[in-house]
PAZA-472198 format. One record per residue: residue in one letter; x, y, z of N, C-alpha, C in turn. Coordinates in pm, whole numbers, plus 50000, padded with zeros to 5 digits. Example, Ala and Ser with C-alpha at 12.3 -4.5 7.8 and 13.67 -1.06 7.14 Angstrom:
% PAZA-472198
A513194943150780512304955050780513204967050780 S512854977550708513674989450714512905000350787 
//
This chain:
% PAZA-472198
M677980116557043678780113456937677610115156823 L678060122756712677120126256592677370116256498 T676110114856436676080105356326676780109356211 C677140100056106677730102656003676710114255902 R675640112155920674620120355866674560134155907 A674710135056050674920148956109675910155456074 Q677140146656068678470155156033678320160055890 T677590151955791677490158255655676640168455646 L675600170155734674720180955743675450194555784 V676340192055882677250201655953678030207555828 W678670198655744679570202655645678810209855527 K677550203755495676760212055401676230225455439 L676170228155562675750240855638676960249155603 R678130244555644679350252955635679840254255494 R679970244155420680360243055289681990246955290 N682480245655380683980247055382684860235855450 G684080224255504684550212755560685380214855703 A685280225655744685830229455886685000221655992 P685750218256107684990210856209683630219356252 A682810210456287681450220156359681980224756476 T681170237656508681160244956625680410239656721 S680520242856847679580236856954678290242256918 K678020253956864676730258756840676060250356723 E676870246656632676280238156538676050224456572 L676710218656669676560204356715675190206956791 Q675070216156873673730217856948672540219656847 M672840225956737671670228556639671220214356584 I672200206256558671830193056519671400182856612 K671900183156727671350176856836669860180256849 S669530193656860668200197756891667300197856763 R667940193356656667200192956518666520206156496 T667060218156525666860230856484667420235856361 W667990228056312668340229756165667460227956074 L666340218456092665240212855995664430227355955 P664110237056020663440250155975664230256655890 A665420258655939666620266555854666570258855725 L666870244855712666970239455570665650242255486 S664590240755548663300241055484663190254755428 A663570264055517663460280255454664330281555359 R665650275855349666700276855233666020270455114 A665550257055143664790249755020663780257954966 A662920264855049661910272054971662280282954907 L663260290354969663790302354887664340298354756 A664940285454757665820282954637664640279854534 V663550273254584662500269254474661930281754422 M661660291554519661130304454461662050313154384 A663190311154416664120317454325664100310554177 G664390298754175664400290654064662810294653985 A661840293954037660650296353959660640309953911 A661120319053983661280332253954662120336653826 T663270327953820664150328053701663730322253577 L662750311053609662030305453487661160314253426 A660120321253529659270330953467659950342953394 I660910347353449661650356653381662240353853239 A662750339453234663450335353108662410331153006 A661290326453060660130320652941660030329852837 P659900343052842659950350852718661160349152603 A662240344052659663570343552582663440330552531 L662740321752552662290309052484661640309052360 S660720321352330659930324252221660940328552123 H660520328552006661320334551885660600345051799 H661370356251761660580364151698660290360751554 S659490365451487659400363951340660180370451253 F660010370251115660840379451042660010388650986 A659000393951054658000403150988658510416650989 M659740419451041660420433151043661260434450915 F661360422950836661900424450705660960422850591 D661190431250498660650431150376661010419350287 Q660510406950305660920396650249660540396750072 R659710405150047659200404649888660250413149822 Q661260419849903662230429049840663550421949844 I664280422249760665700418149756666710427949717 M667450431849792668650441449778669880434849774 T670810439749673672300438149665673090448549725 L674030444449793674880455849863676350449149827 E677110461149789678630456749754679390464649847 G680250458249933681070465450052682090457050088 T682600462950216683830455650301683070451950441 V683360439650472683010435250591683730441150717 V682840448850803683700455550911683630448051022 E682740436751066682600428651155681870417251114 F682120406651155681220393851160681110389951293 Q679910391251362679660386751470678950370751485 W679750363151544679370347551561678520348651695 T677500351751700676790353751842675390346851841 N675050341851957673480338251972672820349852027 P671570351551976670800339951907670970340651760 H671470352651701671560353951559672890360251548 A673750354451435675020361151388674500373551319 F675710383651291675400393951221676710396951136 I676560402151037677500409250933677360425350952 E678450431250987678520446250986679210449050850 I678740457750751679130460350634679220473950602 A680330477650546680570494150503680130491550351 V679060500350317678940502350166679260516250135 P680140517250040680560530949962679290536049898 T679310549849915678300556649832678910569649776 R678080578749728678570590349688679170599749781 N678480600049886678830609050008679670601350108 G680290590650084681180585450188680830570250185 T680430564650317680150549950339678790550150430 Q678070538450410676740535750471677270522550556 S676810523850677676890511150790675660502950763 W675800491750727674540481650750674920470250835 S673660465250898673800456350984672890444750942 I673430432750882672720422450831672410410750944 E671350405350957671040394551050671000381850971 L671650373251050671760359850986671180348551068 N671110336051058670710325351143671680326551261 S671270315651332672000311151461673530305651419 P674250306551497675600299251485675390282851464 N674600278051536674220265251536673820260751399 N672790268451352672200266251212673380268251104 L673970278851115674940281451012676110271951009 T676370267351123677350254151126676920243351038 R675850240351055675010228550977675120231650839 Q675090245550805675050248750659676470249050609 G677550247150681679030249550642679490258850679 W678970269850743679760282750791680560279850910 R681620286850936682620285251062682460300851105 R683010302351220683270315951282684190324151205 T685140315751114686280322051027685650323450903 S684300321950855683900322350733684030337950655 L683860347750750684150361550696684920369350791 R685950374950745686850384850815686620400150800 S686980407150893687130420950846687850423850739 G687400432550645688120436650541687840429050417 D687140417050433686610408850306685820418450235 R686170416950090685110424950002684070415349954 V682710419649971681630409549938680480416349864 T679810407849787678490413549713677360404649792 L676550411049869675590405549956674300408149911 R673310398449927672100398949883671250398250032 M670190406950045669390405750168667960411650159 S667220406550228665740414950238665820427450349 P665500438650300665760448950394664830450750500 L665100459750603664040462550704663000471050646 R661680467850701660620476450653660690489750693 N661300493450812661240508650861662370515950773 G663050510150692663970518250610665300520650680 E665580516050800666950516150853667870507750771 H669080509550790670110502550712670340487850787 G669410479950754669500466350799668800456750732 G669090443650746668310435450655668450420150695 L667840412150632667920398150662668740389150562 F669870385050581670930377850509670260366950420 L670460367650288670070357750197671460349250130 D672230356150088673540350050037674550359950021 L675790357549977677030366149949677910359049873 R678620367049806679790360449709680980371249761 K681960363649806683330369749835684140373649716 A685130379549713686040383349611686470371349541 D686940362049629687470350449560686530340849503 G685370344649499684270337149433683590327649535 T683980325149648683170316949733681720322949780 V680870313949753679580317649802679230310149946 L678510321550020677890316950162676520320350134 D675620309950188674180310150155673320307850294 S672280313750309671260313950427670550299550408 G670140295250309669280285150291667830289250293 L667640303250300666300309350284665910310750148 P664580309150111664350311549966664580325149916 K664790325749780665280338049733664210343549626 N663140339849637662250341349554660990351549590 G661380357849704660300367549745659160363249844 E659260348849870658320343349943658880345050094 P657940351750169658110354350321658210340850403 V659200339250486659470327450576658970332850738 N658510324750794658580326850947657500340350974 V656790344450891655870356750926654400353150943 P654140357951072652560356651094651600357750965 Q650540349450930649680354950845648660361950886 A648160372450826646800380350873645590373050866 
//
């Protein structure tokens, strides 16, 4: 007769609660399941360690050095999309020009921090007309770091970042 512990081990090995087969019962009686569990446990530990090693760089955070925070640009346009995503929210905005429109991608803080500042995932909608201030990308591409915006109805949404040209979160040389 198998002990309660042995029956539990059979159930854990099978994971479906079906009765133990005679082969499984023999394994338990002869204790040949010990090396198999040890190998499984070692494999689980190795897989966990590999996952942590791969994920470790994701725990770090980039600086804002890619943005020229000494410059402040103002864009007037229409929100194409407001992406409420981690690690950073984004505003995709269409800005009219003489030759059509330019698409700009503006990076914001994380949804967690934006929520603390009073933002909601519904704070902006596609089609909203906005006047937006941001620090542009250093490489000249159409993107930047969000500072603040004013919606057509007068609502102001802010980043909480300084707007005096003083860089934040930039490594000092």
